[in-house]
PyMOL CGO cylinders between C-alpha atoms (Angstrom):
from pymol import cmd
from pymol.cgo import CYLINDER

trace = [
    CYLINDER, -81.22, -95.69, 26.12, -82.39, -98.77, 24.27, 0.3, 1, 1, 1, 1, 1, 1,
    CYLINDER, -82.39, -98.77, 24.27, -80.01, -101.08, 26.12, 0.3, 1, 1, 1, 1, 1, 1,
    CYLINDER, -80.01, -101.08, 26.12, -81.46, -99.93, 29.45, 0.3, 1, 1, 1, 1, 1, 1,
    CYLINDER, -81.46, -99.93, 29.45, -85.10, -99.60, 28.28, 0.3, 1, 1, 1, 1, 1, 1,
    CYLINDER, -85.10, -99.60, 28.28, -85.21, -95.89, 29.17, 0.3, 1, 1, 1, 1, 1, 1,
    CYLINDER, -85.21, -95.89, 29.17, -88.23, -93.89, 28.03, 0.3, 1, 1, 1, 1, 1, 1,
    CYLINDER, -88.23, -93.89, 28.03, -86.83, -90.85, 26.13, 0.3, 1, 1, 1, 1, 1, 1,
    CYLINDER, -86.83, -90.85, 26.13, -89.55, -88.68, 27.69, 0.3, 1, 1, 1, 1, 1, 1,
    CYLINDER, -89.55, -88.68, 27.69, -88.72, -89.60, 31.31, 0.3, 1, 1, 1, 1, 1, 1,
    CYLINDER, -88.72, -89.60, 31.31, -86.45, -87.77, 33.75, 0.3, 1, 1, 1, 1, 1, 1,
    CYLINDER, -86.45, -87.77, 33.75, -84.29, -90.93, 33.82, 0.3, 1, 1, 1, 1, 1, 1,
    CYLINDER, -84.29, -90.93, 33.82, -82.67, -89.60, 30.63, 0.3, 1, 1, 1, 1, 1, 1,
    CYLINDER, -82.67, -89.60, 30.63, -80.77, -86.97, 32.67, 0.3, 1, 1, 1, 1, 1, 1,
    CYLINDER, -80.77, -86.97, 32.67, -79.27, -89.63, 34.93, 0.3, 1, 1, 1, 1, 1, 1,
    CYLINDER, -79.27, -89.63, 34.93, -78.43, -91.83, 31.94, 0.3, 1, 1, 1, 1, 1, 1,
    CYLINDER, -78.43, -91.83, 31.94, -76.66, -88.89, 30.23, 0.3, 1, 1, 1, 1, 1, 1,
    CYLINDER, -76.66, -88.89, 30.23, -74.56, -88.18, 33.34, 0.3, 1, 1, 1, 1, 1, 1,
    CYLINDER, -74.56, -88.18, 33.34, -73.62, -91.85, 33.49, 0.3, 1, 1, 1, 1, 1, 1,
    CYLINDER, -73.62, -91.85, 33.49, -72.69, -91.81, 29.78, 0.3, 1, 1, 1, 1, 1, 1,
    CYLINDER, -72.69, -91.81, 29.78, -70.58, -88.66, 30.24, 0.3, 1, 1, 1, 1, 1, 1,
    CYLINDER, -70.58, -88.66, 30.24, -68.71, -90.39, 33.07, 0.3, 1, 1, 1, 1, 1, 1,
    CYLINDER, -68.71, -90.39, 33.07, -68.44, -94.00, 31.90, 0.3, 1, 1, 1, 1, 1, 1,
    CYLINDER, -68.44, -94.00, 31.90, -69.06, -93.85, 28.14, 0.3, 1, 1, 1, 1, 1, 1,
    CYLINDER, -69.06, -93.85, 28.14, -70.98, -96.24, 25.97, 0.3, 1, 1, 1, 1, 1, 1,
    CYLINDER, -70.98, -96.24, 25.97, -69.09, -99.53, 25.68, 0.3, 1, 1, 1, 1, 1, 1,
    CYLINDER, -69.09, -99.53, 25.68, -71.71, -102.28, 26.23, 0.3, 1, 1, 1, 1, 1, 1,
    CYLINDER, -71.71, -102.28, 26.23, -69.48, -104.19, 28.67, 0.3, 1, 1, 1, 1, 1, 1,
    CYLINDER, -69.48, -104.19, 28.67, -69.16, -101.02, 30.76, 0.3, 1, 1, 1, 1, 1, 1,
    CYLINDER, -69.16, -101.02, 30.76, -72.77, -99.83, 30.43, 0.3, 1, 1, 1, 1, 1, 1,
    CYLINDER, -72.77, -99.83, 30.43, -74.21, -103.14, 31.59, 0.3, 1, 1, 1, 1, 1, 1,
    CYLINDER, -74.21, -103.14, 31.59, -71.64, -103.74, 34.37, 0.3, 1, 1, 1, 1, 1, 1,
    CYLINDER, -71.64, -103.74, 34.37, -71.99, -103.01, 38.06, 0.3, 1, 1, 1, 1, 1, 1,
    CYLINDER, -71.99, -103.01, 38.06, -70.73, -99.49, 38.83, 0.3, 1, 1, 1, 1, 1, 1,
    CYLINDER, -70.73, -99.49, 38.83, -68.00, -100.87, 41.11, 0.3, 1, 1, 1, 1, 1, 1,
    CYLINDER, -68.00, -100.87, 41.11, -66.17, -102.47, 38.14, 0.3, 1, 1, 1, 1, 1, 1,
    CYLINDER, -66.17, -102.47, 38.14, -66.87, -99.94, 35.36, 0.3, 1, 1, 1, 1, 1, 1,
    CYLINDER, -66.87, -99.94, 35.36, -63.54, -98.11, 35.75, 0.3, 1, 1, 1, 1, 1, 1,
    CYLINDER, -63.54, -98.11, 35.75, -61.63, -101.39, 35.85, 0.3, 1, 1, 1, 1, 1, 1,
    CYLINDER, -61.63, -101.39, 35.85, -63.21, -102.49, 32.54, 0.3, 1, 1, 1, 1, 1, 1,
    CYLINDER, -63.21, -102.49, 32.54, -62.50, -99.09, 30.99, 0.3, 1, 1, 1, 1, 1, 1,
    CYLINDER, -62.50, -99.09, 30.99, -58.86, -99.24, 32.12, 0.3, 1, 1, 1, 1, 1, 1,
    CYLINDER, -58.86, -99.24, 32.12, -58.49, -102.69, 30.54, 0.3, 1, 1, 1, 1, 1, 1,
    CYLINDER, -58.49, -102.69, 30.54, -59.99, -101.46, 27.25, 0.3, 1, 1, 1, 1, 1, 1,
    CYLINDER, -59.99, -101.46, 27.25, -57.75, -98.37, 27.31, 0.3, 1, 1, 1, 1, 1, 1,
    CYLINDER, -57.75, -98.37, 27.31, -54.60, -100.38, 28.05, 0.3, 1, 1, 1, 1, 1, 1,
    CYLINDER, -54.60, -100.38, 28.05, -55.42, -102.96, 25.37, 0.3, 1, 1, 1, 1, 1, 1,
    CYLINDER, -55.42, -102.96, 25.37, -55.95, -100.34, 22.67, 0.3, 1, 1, 1, 1, 1, 1,
    CYLINDER, -55.95, -100.34, 22.67, -52.89, -98.34, 23.70, 0.3, 1, 1, 1, 1, 1, 1,
    CYLINDER, -52.89, -98.34, 23.70, -50.56, -101.31, 24.00, 0.3, 1, 1, 1, 1, 1, 1,
    CYLINDER, -50.56, -101.31, 24.00, -51.80, -103.58, 21.19, 0.3, 1, 1, 1, 1, 1, 1,
    CYLINDER, -51.80, -103.58, 21.19, -53.37, -101.28, 18.61, 0.3, 1, 1, 1, 1, 1, 1,
    CYLINDER, -53.37, -101.28, 18.61, -51.01, -98.33, 19.00, 0.3, 1, 1, 1, 1, 1, 1,
    CYLINDER, -51.01, -98.33, 19.00, -47.63, -99.15, 20.54, 0.3, 1, 1, 1, 1, 1, 1,
    CYLINDER, -47.63, -99.15, 20.54, -47.24, -102.72, 19.27, 0.3, 1, 1, 1, 1, 1, 1,
    CYLINDER, -47.24, -102.72, 19.27, -48.37, -101.95, 15.71, 0.3, 1, 1, 1, 1, 1, 1,
    CYLINDER, -48.37, -101.95, 15.71, -46.41, -98.72, 15.60, 0.3, 1, 1, 1, 1, 1, 1,
    CYLINDER, -46.41, -98.72, 15.60, -43.29, -100.13, 17.31, 0.3, 1, 1, 1, 1, 1, 1,
    CYLINDER, -43.29, -100.13, 17.31, -43.50, -97.45, 20.01, 0.3, 1, 1, 1, 1, 1, 1,
    CYLINDER, -43.50, -97.45, 20.01, -40.96, -98.14, 22.74, 0.3, 1, 1, 1, 1, 1, 1,
    CYLINDER, -40.96, -98.14, 22.74, -41.57, -95.12, 24.96, 0.3, 1, 1, 1, 1, 1, 1,
    CYLINDER, -41.57, -95.12, 24.96, -45.03, -95.89, 26.37, 0.3, 1, 1, 1, 1, 1, 1,
    CYLINDER, -45.03, -95.89, 26.37, -44.69, -93.05, 28.89, 0.3, 1, 1, 1, 1, 1, 1,
    CYLINDER, -44.69, -93.05, 28.89, -44.40, -90.38, 26.20, 0.3, 1, 1, 1, 1, 1, 1,
    CYLINDER, -44.40, -90.38, 26.20, -47.28, -91.96, 24.24, 0.3, 1, 1, 1, 1, 1, 1,
    CYLINDER, -47.28, -91.96, 24.24, -49.49, -91.86, 27.35, 0.3, 1, 1, 1, 1, 1, 1,
    CYLINDER, -49.49, -91.86, 27.35, -48.47, -88.23, 27.92, 0.3, 1, 1, 1, 1, 1, 1,
    CYLINDER, -48.47, -88.23, 27.92, -49.63, -87.30, 24.40, 0.3, 1, 1, 1, 1, 1, 1,
    CYLINDER, -49.63, -87.30, 24.40, -52.90, -89.22, 24.88, 0.3, 1, 1, 1, 1, 1, 1,
    CYLINDER, -52.90, -89.22, 24.88, -53.42, -87.49, 28.22, 0.3, 1, 1, 1, 1, 1, 1,
    CYLINDER, -53.42, -87.49, 28.22, -52.81, -84.09, 26.64, 0.3, 1, 1, 1, 1, 1, 1,
    CYLINDER, -52.81, -84.09, 26.64, -55.27, -84.76, 23.81, 0.3, 1, 1, 1, 1, 1, 1,
    CYLINDER, -55.27, -84.76, 23.81, -57.90, -86.19, 26.16, 0.3, 1, 1, 1, 1, 1, 1,
    CYLINDER, -57.90, -86.19, 26.16, -57.55, -83.17, 28.46, 0.3, 1, 1, 1, 1, 1, 1,
    CYLINDER, -57.55, -83.17, 28.46, -57.77, -80.75, 25.54, 0.3, 1, 1, 1, 1, 1, 1,
    CYLINDER, -57.77, -80.75, 25.54, -60.60, -82.22, 23.47, 0.3, 1, 1, 1, 1, 1, 1,
    CYLINDER, -60.60, -82.22, 23.47, -62.30, -79.49, 21.50, 0.3, 1, 1, 1, 1, 1, 1,
    CYLINDER, -62.30, -79.49, 21.50, -59.15, -77.35, 21.38, 0.3, 1, 1, 1, 1, 1, 1,
    CYLINDER, -59.15, -77.35, 21.38, -57.15, -76.66, 18.24, 0.3, 1, 1, 1, 1, 1, 1,
    CYLINDER, -57.15, -76.66, 18.24, -53.82, -78.43, 18.67, 0.3, 1, 1, 1, 1, 1, 1,
    CYLINDER, -53.82, -78.43, 18.67, -50.73, -79.07, 16.64, 0.3, 1, 1, 1, 1, 1, 1,
    CYLINDER, -50.73, -79.07, 16.64, -47.57, -81.09, 17.32, 0.3, 1, 1, 1, 1, 1, 1,
    CYLINDER, -47.57, -81.09, 17.32, -45.43, -78.03, 18.21, 0.3, 1, 1, 1, 1, 1, 1,
    CYLINDER, -45.43, -78.03, 18.21, -47.98, -76.88, 20.81, 0.3, 1, 1, 1, 1, 1, 1,
    CYLINDER, -47.98, -76.88, 20.81, -48.11, -80.35, 22.38, 0.3, 1, 1, 1, 1, 1, 1,
    CYLINDER, -48.11, -80.35, 22.38, -44.30, -80.60, 22.39, 0.3, 1, 1, 1, 1, 1, 1,
    CYLINDER, -44.30, -80.60, 22.39, -43.94, -77.21, 24.10, 0.3, 1, 1, 1, 1, 1, 1,
    CYLINDER, -43.94, -77.21, 24.10, -46.56, -78.02, 26.72, 0.3, 1, 1, 1, 1, 1, 1,
    CYLINDER, -46.56, -78.02, 26.72, -45.01, -81.38, 27.55, 0.3, 1, 1, 1, 1, 1, 1,
    CYLINDER, -45.01, -81.38, 27.55, -41.51, -79.86, 27.61, 0.3, 1, 1, 1, 1, 1, 1,
    CYLINDER, -41.51, -79.86, 27.61, -42.74, -77.34, 30.20, 0.3, 1, 1, 1, 1, 1, 1,
    CYLINDER, -42.74, -77.34, 30.20, -43.86, -80.36, 32.25, 0.3, 1, 1, 1, 1, 1, 1,
    CYLINDER, -43.86, -80.36, 32.25, -40.37, -81.91, 31.97, 0.3, 1, 1, 1, 1, 1, 1,
    CYLINDER, -40.37, -81.91, 31.97, -41.00, -84.37, 29.12, 0.3, 1, 1, 1, 1, 1, 1,
    CYLINDER, -41.00, -84.37, 29.12, -39.05, -83.81, 25.90, 0.3, 1, 1, 1, 1, 1, 1,
    CYLINDER, -39.05, -83.81, 25.90, -40.78, -85.23, 22.80, 0.3, 1, 1, 1, 1, 1, 1,
    CYLINDER, -40.78, -85.23, 22.80, -40.09, -83.91, 19.31, 0.3, 1, 1, 1, 1, 1, 1,
    CYLINDER, -40.09, -83.91, 19.31, -42.94, -82.56, 17.17, 0.3, 1, 1, 1, 1, 1, 1,
    CYLINDER, -42.94, -82.56, 17.17, -42.05, -85.23, 14.59, 0.3, 1, 1, 1, 1, 1, 1,
    CYLINDER, -42.05, -85.23, 14.59, -42.59, -88.03, 17.13, 0.3, 1, 1, 1, 1, 1, 1,
    CYLINDER, -42.59, -88.03, 17.13, -45.84, -86.41, 18.26, 0.3, 1, 1, 1, 1, 1, 1,
    CYLINDER, -45.84, -86.41, 18.26, -47.06, -86.27, 14.64, 0.3, 1, 1, 1, 1, 1, 1,
    CYLINDER, -47.06, -86.27, 14.64, -46.34, -89.98, 14.35, 0.3, 1, 1, 1, 1, 1, 1,
    CYLINDER, -46.34, -89.98, 14.35, -48.24, -90.68, 17.59, 0.3, 1, 1, 1, 1, 1, 1,
    CYLINDER, -48.24, -90.68, 17.59, -51.21, -88.66, 16.33, 0.3, 1, 1, 1, 1, 1, 1,
    CYLINDER, -51.21, -88.66, 16.33, -51.36, -90.77, 13.16, 0.3, 1, 1, 1, 1, 1, 1,
    CYLINDER, -51.36, -90.77, 13.16, -51.12, -94.01, 15.16, 0.3, 1, 1, 1, 1, 1, 1,
    CYLINDER, -51.12, -94.01, 15.16, -53.87, -92.89, 17.55, 0.3, 1, 1, 1, 1, 1, 1,
    CYLINDER, -53.87, -92.89, 17.55, -56.17, -92.00, 14.66, 0.3, 1, 1, 1, 1, 1, 1,
    CYLINDER, -56.17, -92.00, 14.66, -55.37, -95.27, 12.86, 0.3, 1, 1, 1, 1, 1, 1,
    CYLINDER, -55.37, -95.27, 12.86, -56.32, -97.18, 16.04, 0.3, 1, 1, 1, 1, 1, 1,
    CYLINDER, -56.32, -97.18, 16.04, -59.60, -95.20, 16.21, 0.3, 1, 1, 1, 1, 1, 1,
    CYLINDER, -59.60, -95.20, 16.21, -58.80, -94.01, 19.72, 0.3, 1, 1, 1, 1, 1, 1,
    CYLINDER, -58.80, -94.01, 19.72, -59.12, -90.41, 18.48, 0.3, 1, 1, 1, 1, 1, 1,
    CYLINDER, -59.12, -90.41, 18.48, -60.80, -88.77, 15.53, 0.3, 1, 1, 1, 1, 1, 1,
    CYLINDER, -60.80, -88.77, 15.53, -59.23, -85.73, 13.91, 0.3, 1, 1, 1, 1, 1, 1,
    CYLINDER, -59.23, -85.73, 13.91, -61.44, -82.91, 12.67, 0.3, 1, 1, 1, 1, 1, 1,
    CYLINDER, -61.44, -82.91, 12.67, -59.68, -80.73, 10.11, 0.3, 1, 1, 1, 1, 1, 1,
    CYLINDER, -59.68, -80.73, 10.11, -60.19, -76.98, 9.98, 0.3, 1, 1, 1, 1, 1, 1,
    CYLINDER, -60.19, -76.98, 9.98, -62.20, -75.75, 6.98, 0.3, 1, 1, 1, 1, 1, 1,
    CYLINDER, -62.20, -75.75, 6.98, -62.27, -72.10, 5.88, 0.3, 1, 1, 1, 1, 1, 1,
    CYLINDER, -62.27, -72.10, 5.88, -65.82, -71.33, 4.77, 0.3, 1, 1, 1, 1, 1, 1,
    CYLINDER, -65.82, -71.33, 4.77, -64.86, -68.08, 3.08, 0.3, 1, 1, 1, 1, 1, 1,
    CYLINDER, -64.86, -68.08, 3.08, -61.94, -69.56, 1.12, 0.3, 1, 1, 1, 1, 1, 1,
    CYLINDER, -61.94, -69.56, 1.12, -63.68, -72.93, 0.68, 0.3, 1, 1, 1, 1, 1, 1,
    CYLINDER, -63.68, -72.93, 0.68, -60.59, -74.90, 1.50, 0.3, 1, 1, 1, 1, 1, 1,
    CYLINDER, -60.59, -74.90, 1.50, -58.98, -76.91, 4.27, 0.3, 1, 1, 1, 1, 1, 1,
    CYLINDER, -58.98, -76.91, 4.27, -56.39, -75.05, 6.27, 0.3, 1, 1, 1, 1, 1, 1,
    CYLINDER, -56.39, -75.05, 6.27, -52.97, -76.52, 6.94, 0.3, 1, 1, 1, 1, 1, 1,
    CYLINDER, -52.97, -76.52, 6.94, -53.18, -75.41, 10.53, 0.3, 1, 1, 1, 1, 1, 1,
    CYLINDER, -53.18, -75.41, 10.53, -54.11, -77.23, 13.67, 0.3, 1, 1, 1, 1, 1, 1,
    CYLINDER, -54.11, -77.23, 13.67, -56.98, -79.64, 13.98, 0.3, 1, 1, 1, 1, 1, 1,
    CYLINDER, -56.98, -79.64, 13.98, -59.13, -80.83, 16.84, 0.3, 1, 1, 1, 1, 1, 1,
    CYLINDER, -59.13, -80.83, 16.84, -58.91, -84.31, 18.28, 0.3, 1, 1, 1, 1, 1, 1,
    CYLINDER, -58.91, -84.31, 18.28, -61.87, -86.08, 19.82, 0.3, 1, 1, 1, 1, 1, 1,
    CYLINDER, -61.87, -86.08, 19.82, -61.67, -89.26, 21.85, 0.3, 1, 1, 1, 1, 1, 1,
    CYLINDER, -61.67, -89.26, 21.85, -63.90, -92.11, 20.76, 0.3, 1, 1, 1, 1, 1, 1,
    CYLINDER, -63.90, -92.11, 20.76, -65.55, -92.59, 24.17, 0.3, 1, 1, 1, 1, 1, 1,
    CYLINDER, -65.55, -92.59, 24.17, -66.13, -90.30, 27.19, 0.3, 1, 1, 1, 1, 1, 1,
    CYLINDER, -66.13, -90.30, 27.19, -65.23, -93.10, 29.61, 0.3, 1, 1, 1, 1, 1, 1,
    CYLINDER, -65.23, -93.10, 29.61, -61.87, -93.66, 27.93, 0.3, 1, 1, 1, 1, 1, 1,
    CYLINDER, -61.87, -93.66, 27.93, -61.27, -89.89, 27.99, 0.3, 1, 1, 1, 1, 1, 1,
    CYLINDER, -61.27, -89.89, 27.99, -61.76, -89.89, 31.75, 0.3, 1, 1, 1, 1, 1, 1,
    CYLINDER, -61.76, -89.89, 31.75, -59.38, -92.85, 32.18, 0.3, 1, 1, 1, 1, 1, 1,
    CYLINDER, -59.38, -92.85, 32.18, -56.75, -91.16, 29.97, 0.3, 1, 1, 1, 1, 1, 1,
    CYLINDER, -56.75, -91.16, 29.97, -56.87, -88.05, 32.17, 0.3, 1, 1, 1, 1, 1, 1,
    CYLINDER, -56.87, -88.05, 32.17, -56.51, -90.07, 35.40, 0.3, 1, 1, 1, 1, 1, 1,
    CYLINDER, -56.51, -90.07, 35.40, -60.21, -89.53, 36.16, 0.3, 1, 1, 1, 1, 1, 1,
    CYLINDER, -60.21, -89.53, 36.16, -59.93, -85.74, 36.32, 0.3, 1, 1, 1, 1, 1, 1,
    CYLINDER, -59.93, -85.74, 36.32, -63.24, -84.04, 35.59, 0.3, 1, 1, 1, 1, 1, 1,
    CYLINDER, -63.24, -84.04, 35.59, -61.74, -81.35, 33.34, 0.3, 1, 1, 1, 1, 1, 1,
    CYLINDER, -61.74, -81.35, 33.34, -63.66, -78.78, 31.32, 0.3, 1, 1, 1, 1, 1, 1,
    CYLINDER, -63.66, -78.78, 31.32, -67.27, -79.95, 30.92, 0.3, 1, 1, 1, 1, 1, 1,
    CYLINDER, -67.27, -79.95, 30.92, -67.79, -77.72, 27.87, 0.3, 1, 1, 1, 1, 1, 1,
    CYLINDER, -67.79, -77.72, 27.87, -64.98, -79.56, 26.06, 0.3, 1, 1, 1, 1, 1, 1,
    CYLINDER, -64.98, -79.56, 26.06, -66.36, -82.91, 27.20, 0.3, 1, 1, 1, 1, 1, 1,
    CYLINDER, -66.36, -82.91, 27.20, -69.77, -81.96, 25.83, 0.3, 1, 1, 1, 1, 1, 1,
    CYLINDER, -69.77, -81.96, 25.83, -68.20, -80.97, 22.51, 0.3, 1, 1, 1, 1, 1, 1,
    CYLINDER, -68.20, -80.97, 22.51, -66.53, -84.40, 22.41, 0.3, 1, 1, 1, 1, 1, 1,
    CYLINDER, -66.53, -84.40, 22.41, -69.90, -86.09, 23.05, 0.3, 1, 1, 1, 1, 1, 1,
    CYLINDER, -69.90, -86.09, 23.05, -71.57, -84.08, 20.28, 0.3, 1, 1, 1, 1, 1, 1,
    CYLINDER, -71.57, -84.08, 20.28, -68.76, -84.97, 17.87, 0.3, 1, 1, 1, 1, 1, 1,
    CYLINDER, -68.76, -84.97, 17.87, -69.02, -88.70, 18.56, 0.3, 1, 1, 1, 1, 1, 1,
    CYLINDER, -69.02, -88.70, 18.56, -72.82, -88.59, 18.21, 0.3, 1, 1, 1, 1, 1, 1,
    CYLINDER, -72.82, -88.59, 18.21, -72.52, -86.87, 14.83, 0.3, 1, 1, 1, 1, 1, 1,
    CYLINDER, -72.52, -86.87, 14.83, -70.00, -89.55, 13.82, 0.3, 1, 1, 1, 1, 1, 1,
    CYLINDER, -70.00, -89.55, 13.82, -72.42, -92.25, 14.95, 0.3, 1, 1, 1, 1, 1, 1,
    CYLINDER, -72.42, -92.25, 14.95, -75.13, -90.70, 12.80, 0.3, 1, 1, 1, 1, 1, 1,
    CYLINDER, -75.13, -90.70, 12.80, -72.90, -90.93, 9.72, 0.3, 1, 1, 1, 1, 1, 1,
    CYLINDER, -72.90, -90.93, 9.72, -71.77, -87.33, 9.29, 0.3, 1, 1, 1, 1, 1, 1,
    CYLINDER, -71.77, -87.33, 9.29, -68.37, -86.24, 7.98, 0.3, 1, 1, 1, 1, 1, 1,
    CYLINDER, -68.37, -86.24, 7.98, -67.24, -83.54, 10.40, 0.3, 1, 1, 1, 1, 1, 1,
    CYLINDER, -67.24, -83.54, 10.40, -64.90, -80.58, 10.08, 0.3, 1, 1, 1, 1, 1, 1,
    CYLINDER, -64.90, -80.58, 10.08, -64.16, -77.58, 12.27, 0.3, 1, 1, 1, 1, 1, 1,
    CYLINDER, -64.16, -77.58, 12.27, -65.36, -74.39, 10.60, 0.3, 1, 1, 1, 1, 1, 1,
    CYLINDER, -65.36, -74.39, 10.60, -63.59, -71.06, 10.32, 0.3, 1, 1, 1, 1, 1, 1,
    CYLINDER, -63.59, -71.06, 10.32, -65.31, -67.91, 9.09, 0.3, 1, 1, 1, 1, 1, 1,
    CYLINDER, -65.31, -67.91, 9.09, -62.98, -64.94, 9.33, 0.3, 1, 1, 1, 1, 1, 1,
    CYLINDER, -62.98, -64.94, 9.33, -61.95, -64.72, 12.99, 0.3, 1, 1, 1, 1, 1, 1,
    CYLINDER, -61.95, -64.72, 12.99, -64.90, -66.80, 14.17, 0.3, 1, 1, 1, 1, 1, 1,
    CYLINDER, -64.90, -66.80, 14.17, -65.01, -70.54, 14.71, 0.3, 1, 1, 1, 1, 1, 1,
    CYLINDER, -65.01, -70.54, 14.71, -67.92, -72.84, 14.01, 0.3, 1, 1, 1, 1, 1, 1,
    CYLINDER, -67.92, -72.84, 14.01, -67.55, -75.88, 16.25, 0.3, 1, 1, 1, 1, 1, 1,
    CYLINDER, -67.55, -75.88, 16.25, -68.67, -78.35, 13.58, 0.3, 1, 1, 1, 1, 1, 1,
    CYLINDER, -68.67, -78.35, 13.58, -69.58, -78.47, 9.92, 0.3, 1, 1, 1, 1, 1, 1,
    CYLINDER, -69.58, -78.47, 9.92, -71.30, -81.83, 9.61, 0.3, 1, 1, 1, 1, 1, 1,
    CYLINDER, -71.30, -81.83, 9.61, -72.01, -83.19, 6.12, 0.3, 1, 1, 1, 1, 1, 1,
    CYLINDER, -72.01, -83.19, 6.12, -74.07, -86.19, 5.10, 0.3, 1, 1, 1, 1, 1, 1,
    CYLINDER, -74.07, -86.19, 5.10, -75.11, -86.64, 1.46, 0.3, 1, 1, 1, 1, 1, 1,
    CYLINDER, -75.11, -86.64, 1.46, -76.42, -83.20, 0.39, 0.3, 1, 1, 1, 1, 1, 1,
    CYLINDER, -76.42, -83.20, 0.39, -77.22, -82.06, 3.94, 0.3, 1, 1, 1, 1, 1, 1,
    CYLINDER, -77.22, -82.06, 3.94, -74.93, -79.67, 5.82, 0.3, 1, 1, 1, 1, 1, 1,
    CYLINDER, -74.93, -79.67, 5.82, -75.36, -79.01, 9.52, 0.3, 1, 1, 1, 1, 1, 1,
    CYLINDER, -75.36, -79.01, 9.52, -73.58, -76.14, 11.32, 0.3, 1, 1, 1, 1, 1, 1,
    CYLINDER, -73.58, -76.14, 11.32, -73.14, -76.68, 15.06, 0.3, 1, 1, 1, 1, 1, 1,
    CYLINDER, -73.14, -76.68, 15.06, -71.83, -74.16, 17.60, 0.3, 1, 1, 1, 1, 1, 1,
    CYLINDER, -71.83, -74.16, 17.60, -71.92, -74.03, 21.36, 0.3, 1, 1, 1, 1, 1, 1,
    CYLINDER, -71.92, -74.03, 21.36, -73.82, -71.23, 23.01, 0.3, 1, 1, 1, 1, 1, 1,
    CYLINDER, -73.82, -71.23, 23.01, -71.47, -68.82, 24.76, 0.3, 1, 1, 1, 1, 1, 1,
]
cmd.load_cgo(trace, "trace")
């Protein structure tokens, strides 16, 4: 809002939020003409994927890497694990081993294209060795990674909340209390914030 001099009390905030949800928050994209926003996002996405992920990780099969990124981007806010991703992609005709997917997940997190939120059991006060949630660093990149499909807005909103909590300096986990899930347990210094979507 500061970059566009938007008054937080004005109705312009709604339009700015819709634009952020579609194109994200990279300054080069935010300040560009709408006609070239997707082109800039695609160039950022390709650069990160090719240079920061595949080149550094010596990934030869770019197609399978893009398929994993597409799956994660399309399933932000969902608990995932390598076996689940492998089975889903196999059903779509792409065979990738869970081991390779685990390696891709590490590379994607190391390149800061995705953040991983671990699952924390509030009752047992411990991290679970089960699935985690992956959140893409920018809503615009998420849209590019899913070939501009709109997808589930609830999951997109959860991704936006996660990245905003990150921006504000919180350490974020996914909470589990019995059979119930708490979307986020956000910690900063001594403060703990519990965040859940309304049903």
